[in-house]
Each structure stands twice: as C-alpha cells, then as structure tokens.
Backbone as CSV, one residue per row, in Angstrom:
resi,resn,N_x,N_y,N_z,CA_x,CA_y,CA_z,C_x,C_y,C_z
1,MET,4.464,42.605,66.276,3.132,43.769,66.278,3.756,44.409,64.591
2,ALA,5.128,44.644,65.102,5.276,45.542,64.079,4.766,44.817,62.363
3,ASN,5.410,43.885,62.469,4.879,43.072,61.081,3.362,43.183,61.127
4,SER,2.396,42.897,61.996,1.211,43.009,61.716,0.844,44.237,60.970
5,ARG,1.530,45.397,61.621,1.213,47.042,61.093,1.720,46.631,59.557
6,GLY,2.785,46.334,59.695,3.290,46.682,58.380,2.500,45.202,57.042
7,LEU,1.883,44.711,57.463,1.133,43.697,56.481,-0.562,44.430,56.296
8,HIS,-0.888,45.135,57.307,-1.849,46.190,57.351,-2.038,47.258,56.436
9,ALA,-0.592,47.658,56.713,-0.402,49.034,55.521,-0.299,48.362,53.991
10,GLN,0.539,46.961,54.017,0.058,46.688,52.771,-0.831,46.349,52.300
11,VAL,-1.952,45.647,52.837,-3.020,45.577,51.723,-3.976,47.062,51.825
12,ILE,-3.555,47.678,52.504,-4.365,49.013,52.383,-3.744,49.735,51.111
13,GLU,-2.422,49.380,51.296,-1.484,50.146,49.541,-1.942,49.593,48.234
14,GLU,-2.183,47.999,48.315,-2.041,47.403,47.708,-4.185,47.543,46.827
15,LEU,-4.660,47.471,47.661,-6.343,47.326,47.250,-6.539,49.116,46.985
16,GLY,-6.228,49.811,47.903,-6.588,50.929,47.747,-5.537,51.724,46.115
17,SER,-4.528,51.485,46.027,-3.940,52.120,44.780,-4.719,51.019,43.183
18,SER,-4.998,50.167,43.565,-5.465,49.322,42.565,-6.957,50.002,42.032
19,ILE,-7.385,50.241,43.527,-9.156,50.576,42.969,-8.986,52.433,42.408
20,VAL,-8.166,52.983,42.696,-7.466,54.381,42.785,-7.275,54.596,40.891
21,SER,-6.561,53.636,41.149,-5.838,53.849,39.750,-6.811,53.322,38.183
22,GLY,-7.870,52.638,38.749,-8.786,51.862,37.771,-8.823,50.558,37.447
23,VAL,-7.727,49.973,37.759,-7.374,48.119,37.993,-8.683,47.800,37.928
24,LEU,-9.319,47.909,39.663,-10.689,47.670,40.194,-11.657,48.844,39.847
25,ARG,-12.961,48.510,39.617,-13.415,49.672,38.938,-14.803,50.127,39.648
26,PRO,-15.318,51.109,39.707,-16.746,51.087,40.392,-17.525,50.073,40.018
27,GLY,-18.328,49.521,41.100,-19.238,48.181,40.958,-18.987,47.133,40.919
28,ASP,-16.952,46.651,40.564,-16.481,45.532,40.803,-16.427,44.933,42.124
29,PRO,-17.078,43.475,41.952,-17.277,43.122,43.433,-15.714,42.696,44.053
30,LEU,-15.279,42.909,45.198,-13.643,42.351,45.778,-14.636,40.779,46.250
31,PRO,-13.332,39.924,46.398,-13.620,38.605,46.722,-14.055,38.221,48.026
32,GLY,-13.962,37.447,48.321,-14.927,36.845,49.980,-13.474,37.248,50.717
33,GLU,-13.854,37.840,52.177,-12.990,37.779,52.809,-12.053,36.578,53.144
34,ALA,-12.438,35.335,53.051,-11.746,34.272,53.294,-10.917,34.100,52.055
35,HIS,-11.399,33.745,50.970,-10.677,33.928,49.483,-9.588,35.329,49.468
36,LEU,-9.895,36.612,49.848,-9.242,37.793,49.661,-8.112,37.654,50.923
37,ALA,-8.176,37.144,52.091,-7.653,37.353,53.014,-6.257,36.184,52.694
38,ALA,-6.421,34.853,52.096,-5.813,34.018,51.553,-4.974,34.303,50.054
39,GLN,-5.482,35.084,49.112,-4.679,35.640,48.245,-3.911,36.789,48.435
40,MET,-4.080,37.410,49.321,-3.291,38.411,49.988,-2.147,37.767,50.931
41,GLU,-2.105,36.889,51.451,-1.204,36.272,51.801,-1.740,36.899,53.993
42,VAL,-2.454,36.984,53.956,-2.332,37.649,55.633,-3.763,37.297,56.164
43,SER,-3.866,37.614,57.593,-4.943,37.153,58.262,-6.355,37.721,58.461
44,ARG,-7.397,37.095,58.581,-8.575,37.350,58.322,-9.070,38.801,59.474
45,THR,-8.057,39.131,60.125,-8.311,40.004,61.139,-7.713,41.278,60.701
46,ILE,-6.463,40.884,59.421,-5.788,42.199,59.822,-6.325,42.390,58.289
47,LEU,-7.236,41.661,57.420,-7.962,41.845,56.027,-9.029,43.120,56.533
48,ARG,-9.370,42.410,57.862,-10.626,43.162,57.867,-10.586,44.368,58.482
49,GLU,-9.533,44.934,59.422,-9.326,46.101,59.664,-8.282,47.296,58.678
50,ALA,-7.995,46.441,57.610,-7.374,47.399,56.443,-8.772,47.679,55.309
51,LEU,-10.188,46.550,55.531,-10.961,47.152,54.793,-11.619,47.522,55.080
52,LYS,-11.652,48.434,56.690,-12.526,49.201,57.631,-11.735,50.879,57.187
53,VAL,-10.561,50.982,57.013,-10.072,51.894,56.263,-10.677,52.150,54.996
54,LEU,-10.577,51.038,53.905,-10.883,52.082,53.012,-12.323,52.465,52.374
55,ALA,-13.193,51.876,53.321,-14.014,52.258,53.621,-14.328,53.685,54.221
56,ALA,-13.706,54.099,55.155,-14.049,55.251,55.714,-13.078,55.910,54.348
57,LYS,-12.609,55.888,53.625,-11.942,56.761,52.615,-13.032,56.697,51.431
58,GLY,-13.979,56.136,51.568,-15.414,56.051,50.720,-14.471,54.965,49.240
59,LEU,-14.170,54.696,49.176,-13.451,53.010,48.574,-14.496,52.349,48.134
60,ILE,-14.717,51.383,49.466,-15.409,50.228,49.128,-16.487,50.502,50.033
61,GLU,-17.744,49.749,49.771,-18.800,48.885,50.754,-19.193,48.318,51.020
62,THR,-19.822,47.356,52.082,-20.794,46.190,52.018,-22.064,45.956,52.398
63,ARG,-22.455,45.091,51.571,-23.881,45.061,51.461,-24.109,43.540,51.957
64,GLN,-25.414,43.260,52.094,-25.217,42.224,52.905,-25.702,41.313,51.636
65,LYS,-26.339,41.485,50.332,-26.383,40.157,49.324,-25.649,40.083,48.732
66,THR,-25.373,41.518,48.344,-23.795,41.681,47.056,-22.448,41.828,47.736
67,GLY,-22.043,41.576,49.136,-20.585,41.512,49.681,-20.378,42.698,50.255
68,MET,-18.919,42.764,49.075,-17.654,44.658,49.173,-17.586,44.530,47.909
69,ARG,-18.074,45.835,46.929,-18.010,46.343,46.349,-17.109,47.859,45.991
70,VAL,-16.163,48.340,45.153,-15.581,49.273,44.763,-16.937,50.278,44.580
71,ARG,-16.587,51.661,45.131,-17.682,52.557,45.114,-17.567,53.470,44.260
72,ASP,-18.502,54.354,43.497,-18.149,55.425,42.541,-17.030,56.210,43.187
73,ALA,-16.396,56.725,41.994,-15.301,57.952,42.598,-16.300,58.929,42.912
74,ARG,-17.038,59.448,42.965,-17.986,60.461,43.590,-18.110,60.278,44.975
75,PHE,-17.767,58.921,45.423,-17.935,58.849,46.725,-16.695,58.775,47.402
76,TRP,-15.893,58.983,47.034,-14.038,59.026,47.334,-14.279,59.853,48.155
77,ASN,-13.265,60.203,49.330,-12.690,60.765,49.876,-11.368,61.605,49.050
78,HIS,-11.545,62.484,48.349,-10.288,63.019,47.337,-9.276,63.796,48.134
79,LEU,-9.859,64.294,49.279,-8.561,64.971,50.089,-7.668,64.356,50.855
80,ASP,-8.361,63.037,50.786,-7.482,62.307,51.753,-6.130,62.173,51.074
81,PRO,-5.363,61.906,52.259,-3.513,61.937,51.533,-3.310,60.664,51.390
82,ASP,-3.559,59.424,51.387,-3.431,58.331,50.778,-4.039,58.455,49.329
83,VAL,-5.260,58.900,49.518,-6.195,58.673,47.967,-5.516,59.888,46.735
84,LEU,-5.111,60.877,47.553,-4.694,61.608,46.758,-3.077,61.545,46.056
85,SER,-2.247,60.455,47.275,-0.666,60.106,46.852,-1.294,58.812,45.784
86,TRP,-2.218,58.153,45.924,-2.818,57.066,44.795,-3.205,57.770,43.441
87,ARG,-3.532,58.267,43.550,-3.892,59.418,42.527,-2.759,59.913,41.586
88,CYS,-2.243,60.663,42.694,-0.794,61.120,41.859,0.359,60.302,41.293
89,ALA,0.610,58.855,41.906,0.953,57.503,41.348,0.820,57.277,40.202
90,SER,-0.563,57.302,40.263,-0.909,56.727,39.045,-0.937,57.805,37.449
91,MET,-0.088,58.431,37.507,-0.114,59.669,37.259,-1.013,60.694,36.920
92,PRO,-0.655,61.577,37.415,-2.034,62.367,37.192,-2.321,62.947,36.320
93,THR,-3.738,62.954,35.576,-4.357,63.115,34.137,-4.549,64.339,34.003
94,GLU,-4.770,65.369,32.630,-4.777,67.028,32.555,-6.027,67.042,33.497
95,ASP,-7.039,66.243,33.339,-8.243,66.817,34.193,-8.138,67.013,35.562
96,PHE,-7.371,66.153,36.515,-7.264,66.293,37.888,-5.601,67.269,37.980
97,VAL,-5.208,67.542,36.664,-4.091,68.570,37.272,-5.032,69.870,37.028
98,GLY,-5.658,70.316,36.173,-7.180,71.361,36.023,-7.298,71.904,37.574
99,LYS,-7.791,70.791,38.290,-8.977,70.993,39.295,-8.145,71.146,40.690
100,LEU,-6.885,70.651,40.398,-5.812,70.794,41.125,-5.278,72.596,41.244
101,VAL,-5.488,72.803,40.342,-4.786,74.450,39.837,-6.343,75.089,40.275
102,GLU,-7.282,74.658,40.086,-8.248,75.521,40.441,-8.593,75.969,42.027
103,MET,-8.363,74.551,42.820,-8.454,74.942,43.832,-7.137,75.587,44.467
104,ARG,-6.145,75.598,44.196,-5.119,76.501,44.513,-5.404,78.155,43.975
105,GLY,-5.994,77.942,42.677,-6.710,79.474,42.710,-7.372,79.875,43.874
106,ILE,-8.329,79.457,44.151,-9.467,79.595,45.322,-8.489,79.652,46.699
107,ILE,-7.822,79.037,46.900,-7.189,79.067,48.291,-5.922,80.086,48.420
108,GLU,-5.200,79.741,47.809,-3.428,80.364,47.939,-3.518,81.827,47.612
109,PRO,-4.205,82.958,46.502,-4.523,84.185,47.034,-5.170,84.459,47.965
110,ALA,-6.029,83.917,48.094,-6.703,84.638,49.778,-5.837,84.252,51.117
111,ALA,-5.174,83.031,51.112,-3.897,82.712,52.186,-2.978,83.510,52.033
112,CYS,-2.357,84.077,50.865,-1.152,85.165,50.778,-2.038,86.593,51.425
113,MET,-3.418,87.269,51.515,-3.757,88.009,51.944,-3.915,88.199,53.171
114,ALA,-4.279,86.952,53.903,-4.546,86.616,55.372,-3.002,86.746,55.278
115,ALA,-2.264,86.533,55.237,-0.496,86.127,55.962,-0.349,87.559,56.107
116,ALA,-0.006,88.276,54.420,0.101,89.941,54.917,-0.302,90.633,55.851
117,ARG,-1.596,90.223,55.885,-2.576,91.263,56.997,-1.581,90.620,58.717
118,ARG,-1.670,89.324,58.641,-1.136,88.705,60.197,0.274,88.315,60.352
119,ARG,0.994,88.356,59.603,2.270,87.072,59.425,3.052,88.303,61.045
120,ASP,3.612,87.451,61.750,4.629,87.893,62.786,6.033,87.824,61.540
121,ALA,7.074,88.200,62.387,8.427,88.248,62.324,8.892,87.005,61.871
122,VAL,8.660,85.917,62.914,9.132,84.454,62.716,8.517,83.682,61.790
123,GLN,7.629,84.302,61.211,6.782,83.666,60.325,7.199,83.801,59.099
124,LEU,7.508,85.518,58.805,8.018,85.977,57.233,9.592,85.286,57.419
125,GLU,9.981,85.094,58.081,11.760,84.580,58.504,11.564,83.189,57.397
126,ALA,10.342,82.533,57.968,10.316,81.012,57.886,10.005,80.998,56.069
127,ILE,9.349,82.104,55.731,8.983,82.009,54.509,10.757,82.481,53.192
128,GLY,10.732,83.235,54.423,12.419,83.882,53.513,13.071,82.926,53.088
129,ASN,13.282,82.135,54.703,14.485,80.699,54.251,14.129,79.632,53.480
130,ALA,12.334,79.960,52.906,12.241,78.457,51.983,12.487,79.279,50.653
131,LEU,12.140,80.675,50.706,12.958,81.168,49.371,14.091,81.212,48.804
132,ASP,14.969,81.414,50.296,16.726,81.341,49.757,17.039,80.105,49.200
133,ALA,16.390,78.790,50.077,16.608,77.634,49.879,16.099,77.465,47.912
134,MET,15.230,77.916,47.940,14.796,77.676,46.632,15.776,78.228,45.370
135,GLU,16.331,79.397,45.738,17.248,79.987,44.873,18.707,79.372,45.055
136,GLU,18.844,78.525,46.157,20.040,77.964,46.332,20.095,76.274,46.122
137,ALA,18.868,75.736,45.444,18.308,74.358,45.052,19.409,73.946,43.973
138,PRO,20.374,72.690,44.425,21.037,72.929,42.891,20.361,71.511,42.250
139,ASP,19.118,71.410,42.505,18.692,70.610,41.710,16.761,70.153,41.790
140,LEU,16.415,69.599,40.815,15.033,69.577,40.794,14.233,69.398,42.139
141,ASP,14.591,68.097,42.784,14.577,67.592,43.739,14.466,68.748,45.351
142,ALA,15.297,69.221,45.415,15.877,70.093,46.002,14.764,71.402,46.161
143,TRP,14.775,71.727,44.943,13.662,72.856,44.660,12.420,72.463,44.995
144,ALA,12.006,71.398,44.434,10.419,70.981,44.891,10.261,71.116,46.771
145,GLU,11.623,70.143,47.064,10.765,69.916,48.432,10.886,71.911,49.170
146,ALA,11.997,72.746,48.804,12.099,74.208,48.850,10.402,74.554,48.441
147,ASP,10.150,74.558,48.039,8.665,75.061,47.379,7.382,74.812,48.234
148,LEU,7.195,73.486,48.438,6.331,72.333,49.100,6.865,73.794,50.541
149,ARG,8.183,74.030,50.913,8.154,74.489,52.612,7.852,76.133,52.440
150,PHE,7.760,76.729,51.654,7.476,77.822,51.038,6.125,78.102,51.159
151,HIS,5.401,77.195,50.333,3.741,77.447,50.562,3.507,77.056,51.802
152,GLU,4.164,76.302,52.708,3.894,75.670,54.029,3.696,76.813,54.670
153,ALA,4.650,77.576,54.922,4.920,78.740,55.668,4.133,79.855,55.175
154,VAL,3.553,80.189,54.012,2.446,81.450,53.853,1.617,80.395,54.469
155,LEU,0.911,79.646,54.154,-0.039,78.946,54.941,-0.399,79.095,56.425
156,ALA,0.689,78.769,56.833,0.813,78.874,58.779,1.064,80.481,58.712
157,ALA,1.451,81.478,58.193,1.210,82.693,58.409,0.107,83.170,58.556
158,THR,-0.769,82.879,57.526,-2.024,83.048,57.993,-2.701,83.229,59.390
159,ASN,-1.871,82.461,60.345,-2.852,82.368,61.671,-3.747,81.811,61.785
160,ASN,-4.222,81.015,60.534,-5.732,80.302,61.080,-5.277,78.433,60.761
161,GLU,-5.713,78.137,62.015,-5.269,76.822,61.895,-5.866,75.705,60.867
162,LEU,-7.024,76.482,60.406,-7.731,75.530,59.351,-6.888,75.711,58.174
163,LEU,-6.675,77.041,57.684,-5.988,77.119,56.389,-4.449,76.248,56.823
164,SER,-3.929,76.126,57.653,-2.411,75.939,58.290,-2.238,74.303,57.750
165,SER,-4.006,73.444,58.241,-3.693,72.046,58.696,-4.005,71.640,57.321
166,LEU,-4.535,72.638,56.068,-5.374,72.401,54.908,-3.752,71.418,54.203
167,PHE,-2.594,72.643,54.981,-1.431,71.978,53.653,-1.198,70.239,53.840
168,SER,-1.247,69.817,55.105,-1.088,68.195,55.507,-1.671,67.577,54.445
169,VAL,-3.211,67.971,54.288,-3.716,67.232,53.019,-3.496,67.004,51.929
170,ILE,-3.095,68.332,51.196,-3.155,68.687,49.794,-1.211,68.499,49.480
171,GLU,-0.648,68.495,50.309,0.825,68.252,50.283,1.290,67.280,49.098
172,THR,0.427,66.250,49.491,0.998,65.225,48.340,1.105,65.923,46.706
173,ALA,-0.075,66.008,46.437,-0.701,66.611,45.504,0.236,67.856,44.962
174,LEU,0.150,68.804,45.557,0.802,69.820,45.465,2.497,69.558,45.126
175,ALA,3.036,68.661,45.465,4.604,67.763,45.500,4.735,67.723,44.010
176,THR,3.892,66.671,43.678,3.414,66.197,42.277,3.369,67.128,41.529
177,PHE,2.862,68.327,41.877,2.501,69.276,40.333,3.299,70.081,40.471
178,PHE,4.121,70.515,41.825,5.687,71.242,41.946,6.454,70.583,40.631
179,VAL,6.786,69.429,41.053,7.655,68.733,40.383,7.160,68.451,38.762
180,MET,6.190,68.369,38.201,5.719,68.325,37.131,5.712,69.487,36.532
181,SER,5.097,70.500,37.635,5.419,72.101,36.476,7.174,72.292,36.121
182,ALA,7.600,72.250,37.361,9.241,72.258,37.416,10.137,71.804,35.930
183,ARG,9.361,70.308,36.123,9.782,69.575,34.671,10.124,69.770,33.507
184,THR,8.681,70.621,33.685,8.405,71.056,32.170,9.308,72.040,31.070
185,ALA,9.775,73.089,32.255,10.079,74.301,32.167,11.766,73.980,31.918
186,LYS,12.293,74.784,30.615,13.712,74.935,30.585,14.722,75.199,31.707
187,ASN,14.345,75.858,32.688,14.812,75.651,33.715,14.057,75.560,35.176
188,PHE,14.617,75.009,36.252,13.421,74.472,37.054,12.945,75.307,37.899
189,LYS,14.084,76.670,37.922,14.025,77.551,38.524,12.781,78.985,38.679
190,TYR,12.242,78.511,36.990,11.494,79.992,36.671,11.095,80.304,36.766
191,SER,9.740,80.157,38.661,9.400,80.627,38.840,9.542,81.837,40.372
192,LEU,10.357,81.413,40.026,11.412,82.049,41.400,10.999,83.939,41.532
193,PRO,10.849,84.394,40.574,10.158,85.801,40.413,8.832,85.688,41.179
194,HIS,8.308,84.818,40.816,6.801,85.108,41.288,6.760,85.104,42.870
195,HIS,7.758,83.732,42.957,7.958,83.607,44.677,8.503,84.767,45.317
196,ARG,9.473,85.469,44.818,10.009,86.642,45.403,8.716,88.332,45.885
197,ALA,8.123,87.748,44.114,6.980,88.895,44.568,5.862,88.569,45.885
198,VAL,5.917,87.675,45.822,4.598,87.246,47.033,5.001,87.264,48.033
199,TYR,6.478,86.889,48.289,6.969,86.980,49.674,7.343,88.603,49.942
200,GLU,7.733,89.824,49.340,8.029,91.178,49.232,6.656,91.380,49.564
201,ALA,5.586,91.111,49.057,3.815,91.939,49.169,3.509,91.334,50.511
202,ILE,4.168,90.412,51.265,3.860,89.776,52.683,4.557,90.996,53.357
203,ARG,5.761,90.239,52.985,7.094,91.264,54.240,6.176,92.807,53.978
204,ARG,5.827,93.884,53.257,5.394,95.027,53.089,4.221,95.239,53.641
205,ARG,3.386,93.759,53.971,2.127,94.000,54.609,0.700,94.339,53.362
206,ARG,1.115,93.744,52.501,0.214,94.383,51.312,-0.543,93.138,50.529
207,PRO,-1.671,93.153,51.447,-2.744,91.669,50.822,-3.301,91.747,49.349
208,ASN,-3.220,92.628,49.073,-3.752,92.942,47.077,-2.892,92.386,46.339
209,GLU,-1.269,92.859,46.633,-0.334,92.685,46.033,-0.114,91.273,45.966
210,ALA,-0.281,90.912,47.049,0.304,89.399,47.505,-0.402,88.568,46.951
211,ALA,-1.690,89.022,46.753,-2.886,87.565,45.903,-2.714,88.113,44.793
212,ASP,-2.341,89.048,44.064,-1.889,89.227,42.573,-0.717,88.345,42.328
213,ALA,0.295,88.350,43.225,1.431,87.498,43.056,1.398,86.888,42.628
214,MET,0.444,85.708,43.729,0.368,84.699,44.022,-0.820,84.153,42.594
215,ARG,-1.335,84.798,42.408,-2.360,84.365,41.026,-1.925,84.170,40.087
216,ALA,-0.532,85.461,40.155,0.499,85.363,38.509,1.398,83.889,38.528
217,MET,1.533,83.674,39.464,2.887,82.094,39.927,1.920,81.256,39.354
218,ILE,0.365,80.905,39.859,-0.192,79.597,39.458,-0.562,80.105,38.128
219,ASP,-1.252,80.912,37.559,-1.363,81.176,36.102,0.071,80.943,35.386
220,ASP,1.082,81.253,35.335,2.317,80.722,34.621,2.532,79.682,35.168
221,SER,2.717,79.050,36.002,2.649,77.685,35.930,1.601,76.664,35.126
222,ARG,0.288,77.073,34.990,-0.443,76.931,34.179,-0.149,76.510,32.664
223,ALA,0.318,77.709,32.275,0.666,78.212,31.118,1.764,77.232,30.664
224,ASN,2.828,77.122,31.872,4.217,76.337,31.419,3.980,75.063,31.372
225,MET,2.726,74.195,31.956,2.584,73.117,31.998,1.887,73.084,30.619
226,ARG,0.732,73.905,29.938,0.272,73.598,29.019,1.289,73.655,27.981
227,LYS,2.394,74.404,27.926,3.872,74.603,26.704,4.324,73.244,26.829
228,GLY,4.334,72.537,27.761,5.283,71.237,27.943,4.540,70.744,27.380
229,LYS,3.239,70.198,27.305,2.471,69.274,26.600,2.478,69.559,25.215
230,SER,2.417,70.651,24.618,2.487,70.711,23.333,3.719,70.869,22.385
231,LYS,4.887,70.421,22.998,5.515,70.064,22.599,6.065,69.157,21.738
C-alpha cells in the first residue's frame, strides 16, 4: 500500500514539475494511458489517480477526440502548494518574484494591522519567540525557518482563520523568497530591524505603525534583491 502511495506521488511530482517548468508546454499532448503507464512503470490505476490530481490542479485536461493535453498556465491553480513548489524549484523568474512581492504588499500590511488590534498575549509571545530565533540564527537555513515562523505567527495573530490558513498555501513561495532575499545581502540578518519594528508596533497595539513597518520590510527586501541582481 505504501509503495502504491509512493508511486502515485512520484507520478504527480514527475508530470507536474515537467509541466510547470516548461518541459511539457501548454497544448502538448500526453501519451495515451497505456503508453504513459508503461513509460512511467506504474499501473494504469495509479496513473489514472495521479492524472485526476493534476487535472484538479488545472494542469491537464482530457478531451474525447484529442486525449490528454497540458492546459494553458492561466488555468493552473497557482496557489496550490505543489504548483508553487514546482515553480520555485524551477528557479523563480523575476516576473514571479515580482508578483509574489506584490501579493505580500497587499496581504501582509493589512494582516499586521489586524494583528495589532486583535492579538492576545500568547500570540504576541509566538511572534517574539520567532524574532528571538531570527536574532540567534547561526546560518541562513535557521534564519529562513525562523523568518517563516515570524510571518506565520503574525498571520495567526489576526485571529482570522482565512488569513492564517493562507500561510500554508504560500509557505513554499515565501520560504524560497526569504532565502533568495537573504542570500543576496552581505548580512543575511539585514532585515532584522524591520521585523523588530513590526513586533514592537503589534506589541504596542499600533495598527498603522505595524502596517508601515511591514511595507518598509517588503520594500527593502525588493530593493535588496534588485541590488543583488545588478552586481
């Protein structure tokens, strides 16, 4: 059973990453079921289940006369964790990073305002603990993990389950972004003052200051990455 699940996940991973990375392009036909199952060395049952998952993600479609084809990128579920992961793994393009920064600029300042108004003592402590972990991080990996925890804690402190559940959707993309941003800086802890400013504003229950601090953090990160590219 475990082996079947492993093969199922493997087929999804292999086909999904091939589509998102551009190896298989929109409009490209997939081989027939029997041929594809033989090519991937899995049963047709496992293949069918994997193809259903990819169809649900908007990556492929099946038509009566033309068979299975790769769908245009506008139909993909771009916020699906797997799609995000595959896109990040194939090296995020400048355009993708720009869109991610734009999404953060829309969501996170508003989340900071809500957190400053509604956070409780336990939620504030979680943000503070993540900040402490960032300050003490010995390397880039530890920093990126603590950075993710910080942003997750801020979203949780909004006490809006729709906003907090959004974190699990964008976690992969954010993790990639944080690593890229920190890697282009001379000191990977360069954004610590901005994180501290966000924490202080939320602690003091000052929504506008919290939003401004988060905007400054996002703008600084964007500028830092552009600087890194121009070197």
